[in-house]
PATIPA-608654 format. One record per residue (C-alpha): x, y, z; residue number from 1. Coordinates in steps of 0.25 Angstrom, whole numbers, padded with zeros to 4 digits, always signed. Layout:
N
     X     Y     Z pos
     X     Y     Z NUM
...
This chain:
203
     X     Y     Z pos
 +0352 +0420 +0481   1
 +0354 +0430 +0470   2
 +0353 +0428 +0455   3
 +0364 +0421 +0448   4
 +0374 +0429 +0440   5
 +0373 +0426 +0425   6
 +0386 +0428 +0418   7
 +0393 +0425 +0405   8
 +0406 +0417 +0405   9
 +0417 +0426 +0402  10
 +0432 +0424 +0399  11
 +0440 +0429 +0411  12
 +0429 +0438 +0415  13
 +0431 +0453 +0419  14
 +0431 +0457 +0433  15
 +0417 +0463 +0433  16
 +0412 +0448 +0430  17
 +0417 +0444 +0443  18
 +0412 +0457 +0450  19
 +0398 +0452 +0446  20
 +0400 +0438 +0451  21
 +0406 +0443 +0465  22
 +0394 +0453 +0467  23
 +0384 +0443 +0464  24
 +0381 +0434 +0476  25
 +0375 +0422 +0469  26
 +0386 +0411 +0469  27
 +0381 +0405 +0456  28
 +0386 +0411 +0442  29
 +0379 +0408 +0430  30
 +0387 +0408 +0417  31
 +0379 +0410 +0404  32
 +0382 +0398 +0394  33
 +0371 +0401 +0384  34
 +0373 +0415 +0380  35
 +0377 +0419 +0366  36
 +0392 +0421 +0366  37
 +0395 +0436 +0366  38
 +0406 +0441 +0358  39
 +0416 +0452 +0364  40
 +0412 +0449 +0378  41
 +0420 +0443 +0390  42
 +0416 +0429 +0386  43
 +0429 +0428 +0378  44
 +0437 +0440 +0383  45
 +0444 +0445 +0395  46
 +0451 +0458 +0397  47
 +0465 +0459 +0404  48
 +0474 +0470 +0407  49
 +0488 +0470 +0400  50
 +0500 +0479 +0399  51
 +0493 +0485 +0386  52
 +0479 +0486 +0392  53
 +0467 +0477 +0391  54
 +0468 +0464 +0383  55
 +0456 +0456 +0379  56
 +0458 +0441 +0380  57
 +0448 +0435 +0371  58
 +0445 +0420 +0370  59
 +0442 +0416 +0355  60
 +0430 +0408 +0353  61
 +0426 +0399 +0341  62
 +0416 +0406 +0333  63
 +0405 +0398 +0326  64
 +0395 +0402 +0316  65
 +0384 +0405 +0326  66
 +0383 +0418 +0332  67
 +0376 +0415 +0345  68
 +0383 +0404 +0352  69
 +0381 +0401 +0367  70
 +0392 +0404 +0376  71
 +0393 +0389 +0380  72
 +0396 +0385 +0365  73
 +0407 +0396 +0363  74
 +0421 +0388 +0360  75
 +0434 +0394 +0363  76
 +0443 +0395 +0350  77
 +0458 +0390 +0352  78
 +0463 +0392 +0338  79
 +0472 +0403 +0343  80
 +0480 +0401 +0356  81
 +0472 +0412 +0364  82
 +0474 +0405 +0377  83
 +0489 +0407 +0377  84
 +0487 +0422 +0373  85
 +0477 +0424 +0384  86
 +0486 +0418 +0394  87
 +0498 +0425 +0389  88
 +0490 +0438 +0390  89
 +0485 +0435 +0405  90
 +0500 +0432 +0409  91
 +0505 +0444 +0402  92
 +0495 +0453 +0409  93
 +0495 +0447 +0423  94
 +0508 +0440 +0425  95
 +0512 +0452 +0434  96
 +0499 +0453 +0441  97
 +0499 +0448 +0456  98
 +0491 +0436 +0454  99
 +0492 +0431 +0440 100
 +0501 +0419 +0444 101
 +0492 +0415 +0456 102
 +0481 +0413 +0446 103
 +0489 +0409 +0433 104
 +0487 +0394 +0434 105
 +0472 +0395 +0436 106
 +0470 +0403 +0423 107
 +0481 +0397 +0414 108
 +0472 +0385 +0413 109
 +0462 +0393 +0404 110
 +0473 +0396 +0394 111
 +0478 +0381 +0394 112
 +0466 +0373 +0393 113
 +0456 +0374 +0382 114
 +0441 +0376 +0384 115
 +0432 +0373 +0373 116
 +0420 +0383 +0377 117
 +0422 +0397 +0381 118
 +0411 +0396 +0392 119
 +0418 +0385 +0399 120
 +0431 +0392 +0398 121
 +0425 +0405 +0404 122
 +0418 +0397 +0415 123
 +0431 +0390 +0419 124
 +0438 +0403 +0420 125
 +0426 +0409 +0428 126
 +0427 +0397 +0438 127
 +0442 +0400 +0440 128
 +0440 +0415 +0442 129
 +0429 +0414 +0452 130
 +0438 +0405 +0460 131
 +0450 +0414 +0459 132
 +0441 +0426 +0463 133
 +0435 +0417 +0475 134
 +0421 +0420 +0470 135
 +0413 +0408 +0474 136
 +0403 +0406 +0462 137
 +0396 +0394 +0456 138
 +0397 +0395 +0440 139
 +0385 +0389 +0433 140
 +0381 +0390 +0418 141
 +0368 +0393 +0412 142
 +0360 +0381 +0405 143
 +0354 +0390 +0395 144
 +0354 +0405 +0391 145
 +0350 +0413 +0404 146
 +0339 +0423 +0404 147
 +0340 +0433 +0416 148
 +0331 +0424 +0425 149
 +0337 +0425 +0439 150
 +0351 +0429 +0435 151
 +0360 +0441 +0436 152
 +0364 +0442 +0421 153
 +0378 +0448 +0418 154
 +0379 +0441 +0404 155
 +0380 +0454 +0397 156
 +0385 +0463 +0408 157
 +0400 +0461 +0408 158
 +0405 +0464 +0394 159
 +0418 +0471 +0389 160
 +0411 +0480 +0379 161
 +0401 +0485 +0390 162
 +0401 +0495 +0402 163
 +0409 +0488 +0413 164
 +0400 +0479 +0422 165
 +0408 +0484 +0435 166
 +0413 +0498 +0432 167
 +0417 +0500 +0447 168
 +0427 +0489 +0447 169
 +0438 +0492 +0458 170
 +0452 +0493 +0453 171
 +0463 +0483 +0456 172
 +0477 +0482 +0453 173
 +0480 +0478 +0438 174
 +0494 +0475 +0432 175
 +0493 +0486 +0422 176
 +0486 +0496 +0430 177
 +0497 +0506 +0429 178
 +0496 +0506 +0414 179
 +0481 +0505 +0411 180
 +0474 +0509 +0424 181
 +0464 +0499 +0431 182
 +0456 +0492 +0420 183
 +0442 +0487 +0424 184
 +0436 +0474 +0422 185
 +0447 +0466 +0416 186
 +0446 +0451 +0417 187
 +0445 +0445 +0431 188
 +0459 +0440 +0429 189
 +0465 +0454 +0430 190
 +0459 +0456 +0444 191
 +0463 +0441 +0448 192
 +0477 +0442 +0443 193
 +0479 +0456 +0450 194
 +0471 +0454 +0463 195
 +0471 +0439 +0465 196
 +0463 +0434 +0477 197
 +0459 +0449 +0480 198
 +0452 +0449 +0466 199
 +0438 +0446 +0472 200
 +0438 +0459 +0481 201
 +0439 +0467 +0468 202
 +0426 +0461 +0463 203
């Protein structure tokens, strides 16, 4: 069996994240719980396409005094109603897409229920997304900070401020493509709401 895929827990991860999962044959995904939380990463942000271009949806977190906090201990901040704003943004961006209504009820739960910890929130979303994409994978979490060992380590490879992890991503229909052209590596929900059951074939 091939080495396990070691991944960070992202918020509505980009398409390239699931490309990596599909291309890796091992059915077990290992999510890193003990890494230090990384600012300005996909751990708290997702990119979607709107009529005005790319919009970053950012999950606010509770900032403590310590700088280096393990991902498993990062709490979500509910002082402001970001859930309502994120859900409204998703509805506005994708209401006219072919499959938004098909998946709407599945995703609404994440903007109605409150998760205390960011890791748990992201992991729950990943479970749903793998199901929607028909990617049969078993999600496990690290028990300590992982050194490379026997894993394929992608913890730092997929990042909004670095070169694209999957530059040759095939194009698919997007709602606002006529206005902005095809936009690569948006959140996986962009692919899912536009392509539905065919999404897996674009990975």
